[in-house]
C-alpha positions in Angstrom: 0.0 0.0 0.0 2.9 2.4 0.7 4.0 1.9 -3.0 0.7 3.5 -4.1 0.9 6.5 -1.8 2.5 8.8 -4.3 -0.2 7.9 -6.9 -3.0 8.6 -4.4 -1.4 11.9 -3.4 -1.1 12.9 -7.1 -4.7 11.9 -7.9 -6.0 13.9 -4.9 -3.9 16.9 -6.0 -5.3 16.7 -9.5 -8.9 16.4 -8.3 -8.3 19.4 -5.9 -6.9 21.6 -8.7 -9.8 20.7 -11.0 -12.3 21.4 -8.2 -10.7 24.8 -7.4 -10.7 25.8 -11.1 -14.3 24.8 -11.6 -15.3 26.5 -8.4 -13.5 29.8 -9.2 -14.9 29.9 -12.7 -18.4 29.5 -11.3 -17.9 32.2 -8.6 -15.9 34.7 -10.7 -17.6 34.0 -14.1 -20.1 36.2 -15.8 -23.6 35.4 -14.6 -25.7 37.9 -16.6 -26.7 36.6 -20.0 -26.9 39.2 -22.8 -29.5 39.5 -25.5 -27.3 37.7 -28.1 -25.5 35.3 -25.8 -26.8 32.1 -27.5 -26.4 33.5 -31.1 -23.6 31.8 -33.0 -21.3 34.1 -35.0 -18.0 33.9 -36.8 -15.7 37.0 -36.8 -18.7 39.2 -36.1 -20.8 37.7 -38.9 -24.0 35.8 -38.1 -23.7 32.3 -39.5 -25.9 31.1 -42.3 -26.7 27.5 -43.0 -25.5 24.4 -41.2 -22.0 23.8 -39.8 -22.5 20.1 -40.6 -21.3 18.9 -44.0 -20.3 15.6 -45.5 -16.6 14.9 -46.1 -14.9 12.1 -47.9 -13.2 9.3 -45.9 -10.1 10.1 -47.9 -9.4 13.1 -45.7 -9.8 11.0 -42.5 -7.6 8.1 -43.4 -4.2 9.9 -43.4 -5.2 11.5 -40.1 -6.0 8.1 -38.5 -2.8 6.5 -39.9 -0.8 9.4 -38.5 -2.4 8.9 -35.0 -1.6 5.2 -35.2 2.0 5.7 -36.2 2.3 8.6 -33.7 1.3 6.2 -30.9 4.1 4.0 -31.8 6.5 6.7 -30.7 5.3 6.0 -27.1 6.8 2.5 -27.4 10.0 3.9 -28.9 10.2 6.4 -26.0 9.7 3.7 -23.4 12.5 1.7 -25.0 14.8 4.7 -25.1 14.2 5.2 -21.4 15.2 1.7 -20.5 17.8 1.1 -23.2 20.6 0.3 -20.8 18.5 -2.3 -18.9 17.3 -4.1 -22.0 20.8 -4.6 -23.5 21.2 -6.4 -26.9 18.0 -8.3 -26.6 16.1 -5.0 -26.3 18.0 -3.6 -29.3 17.1 -6.6 -31.5 13.5 -6.3 -30.4 13.2 -2.6 -31.2 15.0 -3.2 -34.5 12.3 -5.8 -35.4 9.6 -3.4 -34.2 10.9 -0.5 -36.3 11.3 -2.9 -39.3 7.6 -3.9 -39.0 6.6 -0.2 -38.7 8.6 0.7 -41.8 7.1 -2.3 -43.7 3.6 -1.2 -42.8 4.4 2.4 -43.8 5.8 1.3 -47.1 2.7 -0.9 -47.7 0.4 2.0 -47.0 2.4 4.2 -49.3 2.3 1.7 -52.1 -1.5 1.1 -51.9 -2.1 4.8 -51.9 -3.6 5.1 -48.4 -1.4 8.2 -47.8 -2.6 10.0 -50.9 -5.3 12.7 -50.4 -6.1 13.0 -54.1 -9.4 11.8 -55.5 -9.6 9.6 -58.5 -10.5 12.7 -60.7 -7.4 14.5 -59.4 -5.2 11.5 -60.0 -6.5 11.2 -63.6 -5.9 14.9 -64.2 -2.3 14.7 -62.8 -1.6 11.7 -65.1 -2.8 13.7 -68.1 -0.5 16.6 -67.2 2.6 14.5 -67.1 4.3 13.8 -70.3 7.0 11.3 -71.1 9.6 10.9 -68.4 7.2 12.4 -65.7 7.8 16.0 -66.9 4.8 18.2 -66.3 3.4 19.9 -69.5 3.6 23.5 -68.5 1.3 24.9 -71.2 -1.7 22.9 -70.0 -0.7 23.4 -66.3 -0.8 27.2 -66.5 -4.4 27.4 -67.8 
């Protein structure tokens, strides 16, 4: 139980700080609501229409993949903290881990999961490129 004492002290401190912040914002905050308090506006302009719109999954896929690969940095950081304790076995394990990550990244790149372009944009880009991958400047500057 004495091993968990710092954790409980930290948790109590966090809860106390959150409670104090919420209490102070309630006591010191503005209580009078104005005539246009609930009216949404953007840069002083009253909004028109809905803020909800449909977006293609092509915009979300790179973001999700970034988050997944970004979370892998946590494992790399944990290894870096304990690199002396893990020795050569840990080095081999992290090398395999990084190899798997690079293979997954290469696979995602090859299947086009990291490309934001739509099919129409890809077709247009192929039409602009001439032989040898050189962009046809006359058509590009339309």
